C-alpha positions in Angstrom: 25.5 -54.6 68.1 21.8 -55.1 67.6 20.5 -58.2 66.0 20.1 -58.1 62.2 22.4 -55.1 61.6 25.3 -57.2 60.4 23.4 -59.1 57.8 23.4 -58.3 54.1 20.1 -57.5 52.6 18.3 -60.4 51.0 19.0 -60.6 47.3 16.6 -63.5 46.5 14.2 -61.3 44.6 16.9 -59.7 42.4 18.8 -63.0 42.0 15.6 -64.8 41.0 14.7 -62.1 38.5 18.2 -62.3 37.0 17.9 -66.1 36.7 14.5 -65.6 35.1 15.9 -63.1 32.6 18.8 -65.4 31.7 16.4 -68.3 31.1 14.2 -66.0 29.0 17.3 -64.9 27.0 18.3 -68.5 26.3 14.7 -69.3 25.2 14.6 -66.2 22.9 18.0 -67.2 21.3 16.6 -70.7 20.7 13.5 -69.3 19.1 15.5 -67.0 16.9 17.6 -70.0 15.7 14.4 -71.9 14.9 13.1 -69.0 13.0 16.1 -69.0 10.8 15.2 -72.5 9.5 11.4 -72.4 9.6 9.9 -71.4 6.3 6.6 -70.1 5.1 5.3 -69.8 1.5 2.8 -67.5 -0.2 1.5 -67.6 -3.7 -0.3 -65.2 -6.1 -1.8 -65.5 -9.5 -3.5 -68.7 -8.7 -0.2 -70.3 -7.8 1.7 -69.0 -10.7 4.1 -67.2 -8.4 5.4 -68.7 -5.1 7.6 -66.9 -2.6 9.3 -68.8 0.3 10.7 -67.0 3.3 12.3 -67.9 6.6 10.9 -66.9 10.0 13.5 -64.2 10.2 12.3 -62.6 6.9 14.9 -63.9 4.5 13.6 -64.8 1.0 14.8 -68.2 0.2 12.9 -68.9 -3.0 11.0 -67.4 -5.9 9.2 -69.7 -8.3 7.4 -68.6 -11.4 5.5 -71.0 -13.5 6.9 -71.1 -17.0 3.5 -71.1 -18.6 2.7 -67.8 -16.8 5.6 -66.1 -18.4 4.2 -66.8 -21.9 1.1 -64.6 -21.3 2.3 -62.1 -18.7 3.4 -58.6 -19.3 6.0 -56.9 -17.1 3.5 -54.9 -15.0 1.4 -57.9 -14.2 4.4 -59.9 -13.2 5.6 -57.1 -11.0 2.2 -56.8 -9.3 2.0 -60.5 -8.7 5.6 -60.7 -7.3 4.9 -57.8 -5.0 1.7 -59.4 -3.8 3.4 -62.7 -3.1 6.4 -61.1 -1.4 4.1 -59.1 0.9 2.0 -62.2 1.7 5.1 -64.2 2.5 6.4 -61.4 4.8 3.0 -61.3 6.6 3.2 -65.1 7.1 6.8 -64.8 8.3 5.8 -62.1 10.8 3.0 -64.3 12.1 5.3 -67.2 12.6 7.7 -64.9 14.4 4.9 -63.6 16.7 3.8 -67.2 17.3 7.3 -68.2 18.4 8.5 -65.1 20.1 5.2 -63.7 21.5 4.9 -66.0 24.5 8.4 -65.3 25.5 7.8 -61.5 25.6 4.9 -62.3 28.0 7.3 -63.8 30.4 9.3 -60.6 31.1 9.1 -59.7 34.8 8.5 -56.0 34.2 
């Protein structure tokens, strides 16, 4: 038999890629767990309304200053809540991109 015909093809490239993907998966899982506890806050109405969200976009707090409720009408309150929620979502997405973005850059394909 000729030399080299009995050998299995080298799997170093594929095995290395698999190990890299497994490492990346662990890192992504760790980042997702951190996002569940990291929080961001946004305010509207000069701080009269404050929304707190986690990095995985769960709202964990809504604070409305009692003195704001004395003078606010329903439409103004709705607008300010909507503004604060959207700002908090934007901040949460930015946090997610900050934590997860570098991991996506490590994909081998």
